N, C-alpha and C positions, 0 to 999 in steps of 0.2 A: 317432648322429644330428645335423644341423645345428642352426645356432642355429635356424633358421624352423622346422625339423620342431618341435627341442624347445619352442618357443612355442604353436605347434598341438598338441599333446599337453597340453600346464598350461592350455588354453581347453578343450579335448574335455574333463578329467577338471574342471576346473570345470562345467566343464556336465550332467557325470552324474551330480556330487556333487550338485548343487541337485536334477535331478529326482529324485535317491532318498531325499531330508529333505524333499524336498516328499507326496511319494507318487505321483509322474506317472512313467506307464510308461519303463523303459529307453528303448527309442527304439530308434535307429540308430548302433550299437556302432563304426562306420567311423571316426569324430572320436579314439577315443583308442586307445592302443598295441596289441598283438597280445597282449600279455602280461594286460594288463587285460582284453580280450574274451574271454582263454579262463578268467580268474576270476570276471568277473561269470557268463558262461555256465552253467560249474558248478554256480555260488552256485543260480542261478535252476534250474536242473537240479534238487536235491537240496532247495531249499527254507529253502537256511541265509542267513542274514545276508549280503546283499547291500555294507554299504557296507565292512563288515572283511574283506571278499577283497578288496575294491576295492584299500583301505588299500594292505594285504599284497601286492597287486603294483604300487603306485605307488611303493611304500620300495623294493622289490626293483630298480624301474627308475633310482633316484634313486641305489641305491648303485653301478648301474652305472655312472651317468655320472660317478660322486665317480670310480668306477674308471680311465674313461677319462682325465678330467681330469690326477689324479693321474701315471700313467702319463706322457703328455704333456709333464707338467710335470716330472716324474724324470729323463727321456732326453731332453730340448729338446739340451742340451750335446753331451750323444753322438752325436745325430743329426745336429748341426751337425759334430761332429768327424766324422763317416764323407764330408759332402760333402766337404770338406776334404782327405781321406784321395785320394780318388777323383779328385778335381779336381787334386792337387797337380803329381801328375805332369806332365797336360799342361802344367802352367802353367810348370813351375818350370827341366824339361829344359830346352825353349827359349831361354828367361832366363840361365838358367847358359851355355847353348852358347856366346849371343853375348859373353856377359862374359870366357868363359874363349878366344872368339878361334875356335872353333872351328867349319868347316861341315860343319853339321848336313844342309842340305839336298843336298850337296854327298854325302856319306859315305851316307846314305839313299837315293840314286838309285844305287848303286851295289850288284852281287849281296849280297857278304857283310852291306852296311846296310838289305838287303830281308828277309834270315834273320831279323837282329838284330831288325828292326822287326816282323814276323812274330810270332818268339818273345812280344817285348813286348808285343803287344800282346794277346796271348792271354793273357798275365799278369796284364794291367790292366785286360780283361775278366772275367776269373772273379777277380780279387781285388775287381772295382767290384758283379758276384753274389752273391758270398760278404758281404761287406758290406752289401747290402741284404736278402739275408735275414737277418741275425743281429739288423738291426735290427725287421724286421717280426718277427723272429720275440717280441723285447724289449717292441713293441706290441698285441704282438696278443693281445684280450682274451678265445678262447676258448686250450683246448690243441694243441695242433698234433696236425694225421694224420702218418700216415707217409710218409713219404720218403725221395723216387730215394733211386739213389747217383751217378745220372750226372754234379753237380755235381765229387762226390772221384773219379772218376775222371779227368774231366779235368782238375782241377786236378795230379795225381799223376800225369798226362802230359806236362802243360807243363811242368812243373818238373822232369820226370822227365827231357826235353829237352835242359834246359839246364843239370841239375843234378847228371843223372846216377841210376840206377834206386833208388838204395836212397833217397834226397832225398824222387824220384816216391812210391815207399810210403808214403814218412813223412807227407806230404807230406798224399797222400789215406785215411792214416788219420785225421789230425787235421780232416782236413775231412768226414771222415763220421762222428764223436763229435762236431763242433762243432754238425752238423744234424740231429743224431739227438733225436726228440725226447721232454722231459723225461715219464717213468713218470707217467700219471693216472689208477688205477683207476677214481675215481669219479665217474658220469656228469653231464656239465658240465650240463645241467639238473633234476638235481637238488634246488636250493634250489626250483625253481618246481612240480616234482613234489611236497615237503612241504609247499608252500603248497597247493597243489588239496587234495590228501591232507586235511589242516587243514579246509579250506571244506567239501568231501565229510561230512569225520564232522559236523561241526558242523552241517551237515542233516540228523543222524539214521543214517546209513548204519554198516554194519560194518565196518568195515578190509577184508575184502576186497572186499565192493562197492566203498569208494572206491578203491582200488588197481587194480579193473580198469575205471572208470571213467575215473579219470587217464590209465589204460592207454589206452583208447580214443581221451581228445584227439587224442592223437599224440606228448606231450613227455614224454623221455625215452625209456626202455629196455621197451617194451612185455612183452616177453621175461619181463625180468627182475621187472617188474611183477605179470605173472601169475604167475609163479612164488612170488613173494611171497603173490600173496593164497592161492594155494595152500594153502602154506607156513601161514599166518593160519587158515584153514578146519579142519586140519587139526590146530593145535593147535601148532605146530613152530616157529616164527618164529626164535626163538633159532639150528636149526640154518642160517637162508639167511645170517647173516649176513658174506658171500663177496660179491664180485663191484663190478657198476656203482652196488647199492643196499643196501652194506654197510651205512652211517650210519642210513639209512631204516630197514634190518629189526633194525637196534639198538634205534635208538627206540622203533621198535611193540613190540618183545619185552618192555625196561623196562618201557615203561606197563601194558601187557596181566601183565605178572608182579607187579606190586603194585599190579593195577586200578585206575589213575589214566586222566584224561584226555588223550588223547594230541593233542587240538589245541597245546594250547599250546608244548607240547614238540617240537609237529614247525614251529613258528612261530618256536621260539628254533632248530634247525635248520637251518635254512633264513638265519634271518639269519649265523648263525658259517660257514654254508660259502660265504656271501660273504665274510664277513669274510679268512678263510682263501686264499679269490682273488684279495682286494686284497694280500695279503701276499707273495701269489706274485708277483705282476703288480710289485710294485716290488722285489721282490729278483729275476727279473729284469730290470727297469730299472739298477739298482744293479751286472750284472755286464757290460755290455754292454758300459763301456768295457774292459773286460779281455776278451770277446771279442775284440774288435776288433782287438784285438794280434794276433790268427792270420793273417786274411786281410793286413794291414798287412807284417808277418816274410817270410810265404810269396809272396804275390805280387805287391804295392804296389811292394815295398820294391826288389825283385831284376829289379820293371820298369824304375825309373827306375837305376838304379847302372845297370842295362844298356843304357838308354839317351841315357845321355849319357859312360859310359865307353867306348863301345865305337868314338865316332867319338870320343873322349884320345886310346885307343893306335891305334887309326889316323892319327891325325893325329901322335903322337909317330913312331909307326915311315916315318910318308910323312917327315918334317924328319931320320930317323936316314937316309935313304934306304934303308929295310926295304921300304916299301909298296909 
């Protein structure tokens, strides 16, 4: 969210809070973020207090913005390094060629030069794509989805042409592992699900009714929520503590076992889930410099060596009378 968007959301939340405190109708909710809209609508539907639901949603949005800022700060240096790694061969090779007195343009106008340029250009392109993907993964605020194997195949093919099939296979496997998303069995929207279920329970709904209501809102895995609601009807929530709603099922089972109110525990669960996402995001940011060494070693550095080394070798052979 941009700075203007954040300010607009803050103004909308302040206006909504003022209406709630004054006992005025809720009115148009389009000025507040979507998460707050959902929280307020669920609270109104079940007759729960609106202010606590709105405050929980606003706190979650604050956590998300804080996480985004922390990730931007933590990855700032690595992102600058990534830009430098991609641009360095383009700037360094002509400069060194001029310094060493090598006719780069003359070499790259020949047949062998065009072949070298094609291979090195492919390496640079693959390296740039890999660097961009690694950086994008590090700053992403949601878990990555399924990723294709095309970049790994391309990297393996390009490196295989230049360094042999064994090196190509190794490069492809490394790139595929680098792009593989980290397993995250939990629903990324589970913190909002927990907050909405807590609001529905505060309005007097049963556990199963609250779960079904939140499933209809369109947040989270509706199939998993309906399955958990059925288990709650049957008194068997303990047996459903697997899959994307496992943390939610465990909290509901524990509170049911001891007869304790579940709303406060669900709010705490939502806060813990957001804290875990922050820790995961910062850990990914810390891994970014190490991950950048892979495209550098596999693609960018070989491309630089090839772009500069081939003209040097050709120039040496020409002076020796062998070219």
